[in-house]
C-alpha positions in Angstrom: -23.4 85.4 -25.2 -21.0 83.3 -27.0 -18.2 81.9 -24.9 -15.3 84.0 -26.4 -17.3 87.0 -25.5 -17.5 85.5 -22.0 -13.7 85.2 -22.1 -13.4 88.8 -23.1 -15.5 90.0 -20.1 -13.4 87.5 -17.9 -10.2 89.3 -19.0 -11.4 92.7 -17.9 -12.5 91.2 -14.6 -9.3 89.2 -14.2 -7.4 92.4 -14.4 -9.4 93.8 -11.6 -8.9 90.7 -9.6 -5.0 90.6 -10.1 -4.8 94.1 -8.7 -7.0 93.4 -5.9 -5.0 90.5 -4.9 -1.8 92.3 -4.9 -3.1 94.4 -2.2 -4.0 91.5 0.0 -2.2 89.3 2.2 -2.3 85.4 1.7 -4.3 85.2 4.5 -7.9 86.5 4.4 -9.0 88.8 7.3 -12.3 87.4 7.3 -13.4 86.8 10.9 -14.2 83.1 12.1 -17.9 82.2 11.8 -20.1 81.7 14.8 -20.2 77.9 15.7 -23.6 76.2 15.8 -24.6 75.1 19.2 -23.8 71.6 20.3 -25.7 69.8 22.9 -23.9 69.7 26.1 -25.9 67.0 27.7 -24.5 64.1 25.8 -22.8 61.6 27.8 -19.2 60.9 27.2 -18.7 57.3 25.6 -15.8 55.4 23.9 -16.7 55.3 20.1 -17.4 51.7 18.8 -15.0 50.5 16.1 -17.7 48.3 14.8 -18.4 48.7 11.2 -22.1 49.1 11.0 -23.9 52.0 9.5 -25.1 53.3 12.9 -21.6 53.1 14.4 -19.8 54.6 11.5 -22.2 57.4 11.5 -21.9 58.1 15.2 -18.1 58.2 14.9 -18.5 61.0 12.0 -21.0 63.0 13.8 -18.8 62.9 17.0 -15.7 64.0 15.3 -17.8 66.7 13.2 -19.4 68.1 16.4 -16.2 68.4 18.1 -14.8 70.3 15.1 -17.7 72.5 14.9 -17.2 73.3 18.7 -13.7 74.0 18.5 -13.2 75.9 15.1 -9.8 76.3 13.5 -8.1 79.8 13.4 -7.2 79.3 9.8 -8.8 81.8 7.5 -12.4 80.3 6.4 -11.2 80.1 3.0 -8.0 78.6 3.4 -7.4 75.1 1.8 -7.2 73.6 5.4 -10.8 74.6 5.9 -11.7 73.5 2.3 -10.5 69.9 2.7 -12.7 69.9 6.1 -15.7 71.3 4.2 -15.5 68.5 1.7 -15.9 65.9 4.8 -18.7 67.9 6.1 -20.6 67.9 3.0 -20.0 64.1 2.8 -21.3 63.8 6.3 -24.1 65.9 5.5 -24.9 63.4 2.5 -25.5 60.4 5.2 -26.8 62.0 8.3 -30.3 62.5 9.1 -29.2 65.6 10.9 -29.5 69.0 9.0 -26.8 70.6 11.2 -23.9 69.9 9.1 -25.4 71.0 5.9 -26.8 74.2 7.7 -23.1 74.7 9.1 -21.8 74.5 5.5 -24.5 76.8 4.3 -23.7 79.4 6.9 -19.9 79.2 6.3 -20.7 80.0 2.7 -22.8 82.6 3.3 -20.4 84.1 5.6 -17.8 83.9 3.0 -19.9 85.6 0.5 -19.3 82.4 -1.7 -15.9 83.9 -2.3 -12.6 81.8 -3.0 -9.4 82.8 -1.4 -7.5 85.8 -2.9 -4.9 84.3 -4.7 -6.0 84.2 -8.5 -4.2 81.0 -9.6 -3.4 79.4 -6.4 -5.0 75.9 -6.2 -5.0 76.0 -2.4 -7.4 78.9 -2.7 -9.7 77.2 -4.7 -10.3 74.3 -2.8 -13.2 75.9 -0.7 -15.0 76.0 -4.0 -15.7 72.3 -3.7 -18.4 73.0 -1.1 -19.8 75.9 -2.9 -20.2 73.9 -6.0 -22.0 70.9 -4.1 -24.3 73.3 -2.4 -25.3 74.9 -5.8 -25.8 71.3 -7.3 -28.5 70.9 -4.3 -30.0 74.6 -4.3 -29.5 75.8 -7.8 -29.0 79.2 -6.7 -26.5 80.9 -9.3 -25.0 83.2 -6.6 -23.4 80.1 -4.8 -20.9 79.7 -7.8 -20.8 83.1 -9.5 -17.4 84.3 -7.7 -15.9 80.7 -8.7 -17.2 81.3 -12.3 -15.6 84.7 -12.5 -12.5 83.4 -11.1 -12.2 80.2 -13.5 -13.1 82.4 -16.3 -10.3 84.8 -15.6 -7.9 81.8 -15.4 -8.9 80.5 -18.9 -8.7 83.9 -20.3 -5.2 84.3 -18.9 -3.6 81.0 -19.1 0.0 80.6 -17.4 2.9 78.8 -19.0 3.4 75.3 -18.6 6.5 75.4 -16.2 5.7 73.0 -13.3 9.4 73.4 -11.7 8.7 74.0 -8.1 10.4 76.9 -6.5 8.6 79.3 -4.1 10.6 82.2 -5.6 9.3 81.7 -8.9 5.5 81.7 -8.5 5.1 78.0 -8.2 1.5 78.2 -7.4 0.3 79.6 -10.7 0.4 76.1 -12.0 -0.5 72.6 -10.3 3.1 72.2 -9.4 2.7 70.1 -6.3 0.6 67.0 -5.8 -1.7 68.4 -3.1 -2.8 70.5 -5.7 -4.7 67.8 -7.5 -7.0 67.6 -4.5 -7.4 71.3 -4.2 -8.6 72.5 -7.6 -9.5 69.6 -10.2 -12.6 68.6 -8.0 -13.8 72.4 -8.2 -13.2 72.5 -11.9 -15.2 69.2 -12.8 -18.1 70.3 -10.4 -18.3 73.7 -12.1 -18.6 71.9 -15.3 -21.5 69.8 -14.2 -23.2 72.7 -12.7 -22.8 74.9 -15.8 -22.3 72.4 -18.6 -19.4 74.4 -19.9 -16.9 72.1 -21.3 -14.0 74.4 -20.9 -13.9 74.0 -17.3 -13.7 69.9 -18.0 -11.0 70.3 -20.4 -9.0 72.6 -18.5 -9.1 70.2 -15.6 -8.3 67.2 -17.6 -5.3 68.8 -19.5 -3.8 70.2 -16.3 -4.1 66.9 -14.4 -2.2 65.1 -17.1 0.3 67.9 -17.3 0.9 67.6 -13.6 0.9 63.7 -13.6 3.3 63.4 -16.4 5.7 65.6 -14.3 5.2 64.3 -10.8 3.8 60.5 -11.1 6.8 57.9 -10.7 5.6 55.4 -13.1 7.7 52.5 -11.5 6.5 53.2 -8.0 2.9 54.3 -8.9 3.3 57.2 -6.5 3.5 60.8 -6.8 6.4 62.9 -5.7 5.3 66.0 -3.6 7.0 68.2 -6.1 10.2 68.6 -8.3 12.5 69.4 -5.3 12.0 65.7 -4.1 13.2 64.4 -7.3 16.6 63.4 -6.2 16.0 63.1 -2.5 16.2 59.8 -0.6 15.0 58.5 2.8 17.4 57.0 5.4 16.9 53.8 4.0 17.8 54.8 0.5 14.3 54.8 -0.8 12.7 57.5 -2.7 10.8 60.1 -0.7 6.8 59.5 -0.9 5.0 61.4 1.4 1.8 59.8 2.7 -0.7 62.6 3.0 0.7 64.0 -0.5 -0.3 60.7 -2.1 -3.5 60.9 -0.1 -4.4 64.2 -1.4 -3.9 62.7 -5.1 -6.0 59.6 -4.2 -8.9 61.9 -2.8 -8.5 64.1 -5.8 -8.9 60.9 -8.2 -11.9 59.9 -6.4 -13.6 63.4 -6.5 -12.7 64.0 -10.3 -13.9 60.3 -11.3 -17.3 61.1 -9.2 -18.3 63.5 -12.1 -16.3 62.6 -15.0 -18.5 61.4 -17.6 -18.6 57.7 -18.4 -17.8 58.1 -22.0 -15.1 60.8 -21.7 -12.0 59.5 -23.6 -9.8 60.3 -20.5 -11.9 58.3 -18.2 -10.0 55.0 -18.7 -6.8 56.7 -18.0 -7.9 58.2 -14.6 -9.2 54.7 -13.8 -5.9 53.1 -14.7 -4.0 55.4 -12.5 -6.4 55.0 -9.6 -6.1 51.4 -9.7 -2.3 51.6 -9.9 -2.2 53.6 -6.9 -4.5 51.7 -5.0 -2.5 48.4 -5.6 0.6 50.4 -4.5 -0.9 52.0 -1.4 -2.2 48.6 0.0 1.2 47.3 0.2 2.2 50.3 2.4 -0.7 49.8 4.9 1.1 48.8 8.4 -0.2 45.9 10.4 -2.2 48.3 12.7 -4.4 49.4 9.7 -2.9 52.8 9.2 0.0 54.4 7.2 3.0 56.2 8.3 4.1 59.7 7.3 6.8 58.2 4.9 5.1 55.4 2.6 8.6 53.9 1.9 10.4 54.3 5.1 7.6 53.7 7.7 10.3 52.6 10.3 12.0 55.9 10.3 8.7 57.5 11.1 7.0 54.9 13.5 4.0 57.1 14.5 0.6 56.2 12.9 -0.9 59.2 10.8 -4.4 60.0 10.2 -5.0 62.4 7.5 -3.1 60.4 4.8 -4.7 57.4 6.2 -8.2 58.8 6.1 -7.7 60.0 2.3 -6.6 56.2 1.7 -9.6 54.8 3.5 -11.7 57.1 1.6 -10.5 56.1 -1.9 -10.2 52.2 -1.4 -13.6 52.4 0.0 -15.1 54.4 -2.8 -13.3 52.2 -5.5 -14.8 49.0 -3.6 -18.3 50.6 -3.6 -18.2 51.6 -7.2 -16.9 48.3 -8.3 -13.5 49.5 -9.6 -11.4 47.6 -7.0 -11.9 43.9 -6.0 -13.8 43.8 -2.9 -12.2 40.4 -1.7 -8.7 42.2 -1.9 -9.3 45.7 -0.6 -12.4 45.7 1.7 -10.5 44.1 4.4 -7.9 46.7 4.3 -10.8 49.4 4.1 -12.2 47.9 7.4 -8.9 47.6 9.2 -8.1 51.3 8.2 -11.5 52.6 9.5 -11.2 50.7 12.8 -7.7 52.2 13.3 -9.0 55.6 12.6 -11.9 55.5 15.0 -9.4 54.4 17.6 -7.5 57.7 17.0 -10.8 59.8 18.0 -10.9 60.5 21.6 -14.0 60.2 23.8 -15.1 63.9 23.1 -14.5 63.5 19.6 -11.0 64.9 18.9 -9.3 63.3 16.0 -5.5 62.8 16.9 -2.5 61.6 15.2 -2.5 64.3 12.4 0.6 65.5 11.0 0.7 69.1 11.1 1.0 71.4 7.8 3.9 70.4 5.7 5.4 69.0 2.6 7.2 65.7 3.4 7.3 63.1 6.0 8.0 64.6 9.6 7.8 63.3 13.3 5.1 64.8 15.2 3.3 64.6 18.6 0.6 62.1 18.5 -2.1 64.3 20.3 -2.1 66.9 17.4 -5.0 67.5 15.1 -5.9 69.6 12.1 -9.1 70.5 10.4 -8.0 68.6 6.9 -7.4 65.5 9.0 -11.1 65.6 10.2 -11.9 66.3 6.7 -10.3 63.2 5.3 -12.0 61.1 8.3 -15.5 62.2 7.3 -14.8 61.3 3.7 -13.6 58.0 4.7 -16.5 57.6 6.9 -19.1 58.4 4.3 -17.5 55.7 2.1 -17.3 53.2 4.8 -20.9 53.9 5.9 -22.1 53.1 2.5 -20.0 50.0 2.2 -21.7 48.8 5.6 -25.1 49.2 4.4 -26.7 46.0 3.5 -28.6 47.7 0.4 -25.6 47.2 -2.0 -23.3 49.6 -3.7 -23.1 53.4 -3.1 -24.2 56.2 -4.7 -21.8 58.1 -6.7 
């Protein structure tokens, strides 16, 4: 079947999807999956902040096991969960235990490989990253079939290019907030790799740069969360740049560059933005190794924050492993960040100091946790693990 015919079929399917979505709430009613049993005879101990493959893997598995034993109440197709699943898949890639892969496979089967219900909403696409990665391992077409149907629908019915952010004006039809660059583009490029269909790749590249041209501050080399923050200022007079928001972008850059072809004409531009942001983020790291909720006004938000910090540790470590960032300059910051992150994991494996769901710098309780924070911690650990291995650079 020619691709134009596919789009015609997708258009019909999309109309059905749109009608169905209107009848559903934003939160799925799917029941929480059963949690795999975790051994109860493991002794309590303090995690080591030593940066060796064994110590890093132990910290990762401890945090992952705690999360599996204490499942989130969010819908299993929610973006919060999707971010966790990216970390679980990264852990599965370095752990000798199959339990993390098996937990992700069970999650996907329970979800029937479905995305969230909102057609265009990037948040509802995030879970597709895990589905696509499972497909790349197992090659079972059912694993990506619903994602293909959804994305073919989007290609057949593109939205306008208005990126002005307004909750009253369907802002979620486009990637109009910086978080979306982690939620959706990595799915689109993985689907391209899985299928060879260049329309998925082209859509991702075009829409990334539409969002970047709108939200990326070329002087600060940071992203505004959305257009509503263009004219806002922190208490110290600086622009408002949210730590986790820019962490989402840095994580998204990594997860795009992992699969963007080496000879693709846009790759140098992605690499340039990655390096620009890495340099800027490095200057925002605090003396304890972590970042604060506000990148440019840390004194007003003194509590260390682990979700944004996890994404920065992940991105900087990946950049060093891939030879895109100078090892002498960035590796000390990565190691310091990882040691500080491990220091925020309790003896039973709970990751603390996670800012709750939001859109900008906020004060919060230092004991709070969230699944997306655990996801970023596991992503960071996967690259620090590779960095610590004596055998050389990481796999892509």
